[in-house]
BATORLO-392047 format. One record per residue (C-alpha): residue number from 1; z, x, y; residue in three letters. Coordinates in nm, 3 decimals. Layout:
! residues N
+-----+---------+---------+---------+------+
|  nr |       w |       u |       v | rest |
+-----+---------+---------+---------+------+
| NUM |       Z |       X |       Y |  ala |
...
+-----+---------+---------+---------+------+
! end
This chain:
! residues 194
+-----+---------+---------+---------+------+
|  nr |       w |       u |       v | rest |
+-----+---------+---------+---------+------+
|   1 |  -2.298 |   5.433 |  -1.946 |  val |
|   2 |  -2.209 |   5.574 |  -1.616 |  thr |
|   3 |  -2.203 |   5.482 |  -1.242 |  asp |
|   4 |  -2.380 |   5.790 |  -1.128 |  gly |
|   5 |  -2.084 |   5.954 |  -0.970 |  asn |
|   6 |  -1.907 |   6.092 |  -1.271 |  gln |
|   7 |  -1.855 |   6.448 |  -1.401 |  gln |
|   8 |  -2.008 |   6.546 |  -1.728 |  ile |
|   9 |  -1.882 |   6.781 |  -1.990 |  met |
|  10 |  -2.110 |   6.909 |  -2.265 |  leu |
|  11 |  -1.959 |   7.097 |  -2.565 |  phe |
|  12 |  -2.166 |   7.338 |  -2.788 |  ala |
|  13 |  -2.107 |   7.435 |  -3.152 |  ser |
|  14 |  -2.038 |   7.790 |  -3.042 |  asn |
|  15 |  -1.711 |   7.674 |  -2.875 |  gly |
|  16 |  -1.842 |   7.679 |  -2.519 |  leu |
|  17 |  -1.833 |   7.390 |  -2.260 |  ala |
|  18 |  -1.997 |   7.326 |  -1.930 |  val |
|  19 |  -1.866 |   7.070 |  -1.665 |  arg |
|  20 |  -2.083 |   6.960 |  -1.386 |  phe |
|  21 |  -2.130 |   6.671 |  -1.139 |  asn |
|  22 |  -2.350 |   6.395 |  -1.256 |  glu |
|  23 |  -2.543 |   6.409 |  -0.929 |  gly |
|  24 |  -2.684 |   6.743 |  -1.034 |  asp |
|  25 |  -2.915 |   6.557 |  -1.285 |  val |
|  26 |  -3.180 |   6.374 |  -1.092 |  arg |
|  27 |  -3.295 |   6.037 |  -1.203 |  pro |
|  28 |  -3.630 |   6.060 |  -1.397 |  met |
|  29 |  -3.835 |   5.843 |  -1.625 |  gly |
|  30 |  -3.750 |   5.768 |  -1.993 |  arg |
|  31 |  -4.037 |   5.981 |  -2.120 |  thr |
|  32 |  -3.953 |   6.292 |  -1.901 |  ala |
|  33 |  -3.828 |   6.605 |  -2.063 |  arg |
|  34 |  -3.518 |   6.618 |  -1.845 |  gly |
|  35 |  -3.337 |   6.922 |  -1.708 |  val |
|  36 |  -3.105 |   7.174 |  -1.878 |  arg |
|  37 |  -2.736 |   7.069 |  -1.911 |  gly |
|  38 |  -2.608 |   7.378 |  -2.091 |  ile |
|  39 |  -2.778 |   7.708 |  -2.184 |  arg |
|  40 |  -2.736 |   7.727 |  -2.557 |  leu |
|  41 |  -2.694 |   8.048 |  -2.753 |  ala |
|  42 |  -2.918 |   8.112 |  -3.053 |  glu |
|  43 |  -2.833 |   7.860 |  -3.344 |  asp |
|  44 |  -2.594 |   7.668 |  -3.128 |  ala |
|  45 |  -2.629 |   7.294 |  -3.070 |  ile |
|  46 |  -2.465 |   7.038 |  -2.828 |  val |
|  47 |  -2.208 |   6.851 |  -3.025 |  ile |
|  48 |  -2.038 |   6.627 |  -2.768 |  ser |
|  49 |  -2.070 |   6.475 |  -2.422 |  leu |
|  50 |  -1.758 |   6.360 |  -2.238 |  ile |
|  51 |  -1.692 |   6.194 |  -1.896 |  met |
|  52 |  -1.347 |   6.342 |  -1.821 |  pro |
|  53 |  -1.084 |   6.108 |  -1.691 |  gln |
|  54 |  -0.768 |   6.197 |  -1.491 |  ile |
|  55 |  -0.514 |   6.122 |  -1.766 |  glu |
|  56 |  -0.734 |   6.240 |  -2.050 |  gly |
|  57 |  -0.706 |   6.559 |  -2.264 |  arg |
|  58 |  -0.984 |   6.724 |  -2.464 |  ile |
|  59 |  -0.922 |   6.746 |  -2.834 |  leu |
|  60 |  -1.151 |   7.009 |  -3.013 |  thr |
|  61 |  -1.194 |   7.055 |  -3.387 |  ala |
|  62 |  -1.366 |   7.328 |  -3.580 |  ser |
|  63 |  -1.529 |   7.301 |  -3.925 |  glu |
|  64 |  -1.242 |   7.491 |  -4.100 |  asn |
|  65 |  -0.986 |   7.237 |  -3.988 |  gly |
|  66 |  -0.846 |   7.395 |  -3.688 |  tyr |
|  67 |  -0.815 |   7.251 |  -3.338 |  gly |
|  68 |  -0.599 |   7.177 |  -3.025 |  lys |
|  69 |  -0.576 |   6.977 |  -2.719 |  gln |
|  70 |  -0.636 |   7.112 |  -2.371 |  ser |
|  71 |  -0.616 |   6.958 |  -2.022 |  arg |
|  72 |  -0.917 |   6.829 |  -1.849 |  asn |
|  73 |  -0.832 |   7.029 |  -1.541 |  glu |
|  74 |  -0.856 |   7.351 |  -1.741 |  asp |
|  75 |  -1.233 |   7.311 |  -1.742 |  tyr |
|  76 |  -1.386 |   7.430 |  -1.408 |  pro |
|  77 |  -1.664 |   7.223 |  -1.240 |  val |
|  78 |  -1.968 |   7.445 |  -1.224 |  arg |
|  79 |  -2.342 |   7.380 |  -1.183 |  gly |
|  80 |  -2.537 |   7.255 |  -1.478 |  arg |
|  81 |  -2.742 |   7.488 |  -1.695 |  gly |
|  82 |  -2.493 |   7.764 |  -1.735 |  gly |
|  83 |  -2.363 |   7.904 |  -2.066 |  lys |
|  84 |  -2.026 |   7.741 |  -2.017 |  gly |
|  85 |  -1.661 |   7.845 |  -2.055 |  val |
|  86 |  -1.466 |   7.877 |  -2.376 |  ile |
|  87 |  -1.340 |   7.549 |  -2.498 |  ala |
|  88 |  -1.188 |   7.690 |  -2.829 |  ile |
|  89 |  -1.222 |   8.042 |  -2.957 |  gln |
|  90 |  -1.464 |   8.076 |  -3.247 |  met |
|  91 |  -1.378 |   8.309 |  -3.520 |  ser |
|  92 |  -1.420 |   8.346 |  -3.900 |  ala |
|  93 |  -1.098 |   8.154 |  -3.923 |  arg |
|  94 |  -1.218 |   7.857 |  -3.723 |  asn |
|  95 |  -1.582 |   7.827 |  -3.803 |  gly |
|  96 |  -1.817 |   7.634 |  -3.571 |  ala |
|  97 |  -1.698 |   7.363 |  -3.334 |  leu |
|  98 |  -1.785 |   7.025 |  -3.485 |  ile |
|  99 |  -1.634 |   6.781 |  -3.243 |  gly |
| 100 |  -1.469 |   6.733 |  -2.904 |  ala |
| 101 |  -1.321 |   6.396 |  -2.800 |  val |
| 102 |  -1.125 |   6.274 |  -2.494 |  gln |
| 103 |  -0.776 |   6.140 |  -2.600 |  val |
| 104 |  -0.488 |   5.982 |  -2.414 |  phe |
| 105 |  -0.110 |   5.937 |  -2.476 |  asp |
| 106 |  -0.053 |   5.718 |  -2.779 |  gly |
| 107 |  -0.395 |   5.771 |  -2.934 |  asp |
| 108 |  -0.468 |   5.889 |  -3.288 |  glu |
| 109 |  -0.760 |   6.073 |  -3.433 |  val |
| 110 |  -0.940 |   6.037 |  -3.777 |  ile |
| 111 |  -1.074 |   6.360 |  -3.924 |  leu |
| 112 |  -1.340 |   6.345 |  -4.197 |  ile |
| 113 |  -1.457 |   6.631 |  -4.425 |  ser |
| 114 |  -1.797 |   6.670 |  -4.604 |  asp |
| 115 |  -1.616 |   6.586 |  -4.928 |  gln |
| 116 |  -1.491 |   6.259 |  -4.818 |  gly |
| 117 |  -1.141 |   6.359 |  -4.734 |  thr |
| 118 |  -1.005 |   6.146 |  -4.434 |  leu |
| 119 |  -0.686 |   6.221 |  -4.243 |  val |
| 120 |  -0.546 |   6.007 |  -3.960 |  arg |
| 121 |  -0.305 |   6.185 |  -3.721 |  thr |
| 122 |  -0.131 |   6.105 |  -3.393 |  arg |
| 123 |  -0.261 |   6.315 |  -3.100 |  thr |
| 124 |   0.103 |   6.382 |  -3.010 |  ser |
| 125 |   0.133 |   6.596 |  -3.313 |  glu |
| 126 |  -0.144 |   6.823 |  -3.196 |  val |
| 127 |  -0.041 |   7.108 |  -2.970 |  ser |
| 128 |  -0.167 |   7.129 |  -2.607 |  val |
| 129 |  -0.296 |   7.484 |  -2.558 |  leu |
| 130 |  -0.510 |   7.677 |  -2.316 |  gly |
| 131 |  -0.888 |   7.672 |  -2.343 |  arg |
| 132 |  -0.902 |   8.036 |  -2.458 |  asn |
| 133 |  -0.705 |   7.989 |  -2.783 |  thr |
| 134 |  -0.791 |   7.929 |  -3.141 |  gln |
| 135 |  -0.576 |   7.620 |  -3.198 |  gly |
| 136 |  -0.366 |   7.505 |  -3.480 |  val |
| 137 |  -0.430 |   7.340 |  -3.828 |  thr |
| 138 |  -0.541 |   6.974 |  -3.802 |  leu |
| 139 |  -0.639 |   6.936 |  -4.157 |  ile |
| 140 |  -0.610 |   7.162 |  -4.471 |  lys |
| 141 |  -0.964 |   7.193 |  -4.624 |  val |
| 142 |  -1.034 |   7.318 |  -4.969 |  gln |
| 143 |  -1.255 |   7.620 |  -5.045 |  glu |
| 144 |  -1.615 |   7.521 |  -4.970 |  gly |
| 145 |  -1.506 |   7.208 |  -4.794 |  glu |
| 146 |  -1.572 |   7.164 |  -4.413 |  lys |
| 147 |  -1.461 |   6.924 |  -4.144 |  leu |
| 148 |  -1.769 |   6.735 |  -4.012 |  val |
| 149 |  -1.633 |   6.459 |  -3.783 |  gln |
| 150 |  -1.350 |   6.376 |  -3.557 |  val |
| 151 |  -1.305 |   6.027 |  -3.397 |  ala |
| 152 |  -1.053 |   5.882 |  -3.152 |  arg |
| 153 |  -0.857 |   5.580 |  -3.238 |  val |
| 154 |  -0.748 |   5.424 |  -2.911 |  ala |
| 155 |  -0.402 |   5.271 |  -2.881 |  glu |
| 156 |  -0.567 |   4.981 |  -2.693 |  thr |
| 157 |  -0.787 |   4.905 |  -2.985 |  met |
| 158 |  -0.483 |   4.872 |  -3.218 |  glu |
| 159 |  -0.287 |   4.662 |  -2.967 |  glu |
| 160 |  -0.592 |   4.430 |  -2.927 |  asp |
| 161 |  -0.618 |   4.384 |  -3.305 |  ser |
| 162 |  -0.245 |   4.324 |  -3.347 |  glu |
| 163 |  -0.274 |   4.058 |  -3.056 |  glu |
| 164 |  -0.556 |   3.882 |  -3.219 |  val |
| 165 |  -0.367 |   3.871 |  -3.553 |  ala |
| 166 |  -0.052 |   3.719 |  -3.377 |  glu |
| 167 |  -0.274 |   3.459 |  -3.198 |  gln |
| 168 |  -0.447 |   3.356 |  -3.530 |  ser |
| 169 |  -0.102 |   3.325 |  -3.692 |  met |
| 170 |   0.020 |   3.096 |  -3.410 |  gln |
| 171 |  -0.295 |   2.894 |  -3.428 |  gln |
| 172 |  -0.259 |   2.845 |  -3.810 |  ser |
| 173 |   0.111 |   2.752 |  -3.760 |  thr |
| 174 |   0.035 |   2.495 |  -3.493 |  glu |
| 175 |  -0.253 |   2.342 |  -3.688 |  ser |
| 176 |  -0.081 |   2.332 |  -4.033 |  ser |
| 177 |  -0.050 |   1.987 |  -4.209 |  pro |
| 178 |   0.334 |   2.025 |  -4.205 |  glu |
| 179 |   0.342 |   2.028 |  -3.828 |  ala |
| 180 |   0.104 |   1.715 |  -3.815 |  asp |
| 181 |   0.330 |   1.532 |  -4.071 |  thr |
| 182 |   0.640 |   1.603 |  -3.869 |  asp |
| 183 |   0.465 |   1.486 |  -3.548 |  glu |
| 184 |   0.351 |   1.159 |  -3.732 |  ala |
| 185 |   0.702 |   1.088 |  -3.854 |  leu |
| 186 |   0.860 |   1.118 |  -3.518 |  thr |
| 187 |   0.607 |   0.876 |  -3.363 |  thr |
| 188 |   0.634 |   0.620 |  -3.632 |  thr |
| 189 |   1.018 |   0.625 |  -3.647 |  asp |
| 190 |   1.025 |   0.496 |  -3.282 |  ala |
| 191 |   1.077 |   0.111 |  -3.264 |  pro |
| 192 |   0.768 |  -0.067 |  -3.150 |  glu |
| 193 |   0.788 |  -0.258 |  -2.820 |  lys |
| 194 |   0.621 |  -0.602 |  -2.790 |  glu |
+-----+---------+---------+---------+------+
! end
């Protein structure tokens, strides 16, 4: 969901990304074929769409468990339809790019492999590197195992759930039978006035 004035970033499985103004894509009907966002190399697919925000960073992850963070401003704004710029260097070590997510200070990410391995890590533990680098180890995968998904866990989501838990604890304390009994005792202890 967007207001029509955002910038858009598209990431492809070959490690390239394009950034363009949303206004470059004209409005059209639901059944229209659309316009080209990124020119894909053979066998490459689009794996992520991000609307960059000022304080955000891009965390990229490859199928062999390597990745990094890079600053949003490292990605130049160009017209849509180009091949894009390097988001992470692809190599035999890295394998294909499988995910790109925008993260902020205090966030965590969950990494999931095709064999069911799940690792949760703080983004502060992932190096911030330039675009044209291979990255560092995010998760150690076994032989034949591949990373298939990366997802952001926002700090605000955790704060919200903690706040809800605190509120429900307060409500249960306030409405507990013991509290009602104490209240009843204090009111009945007072002498009645006629």
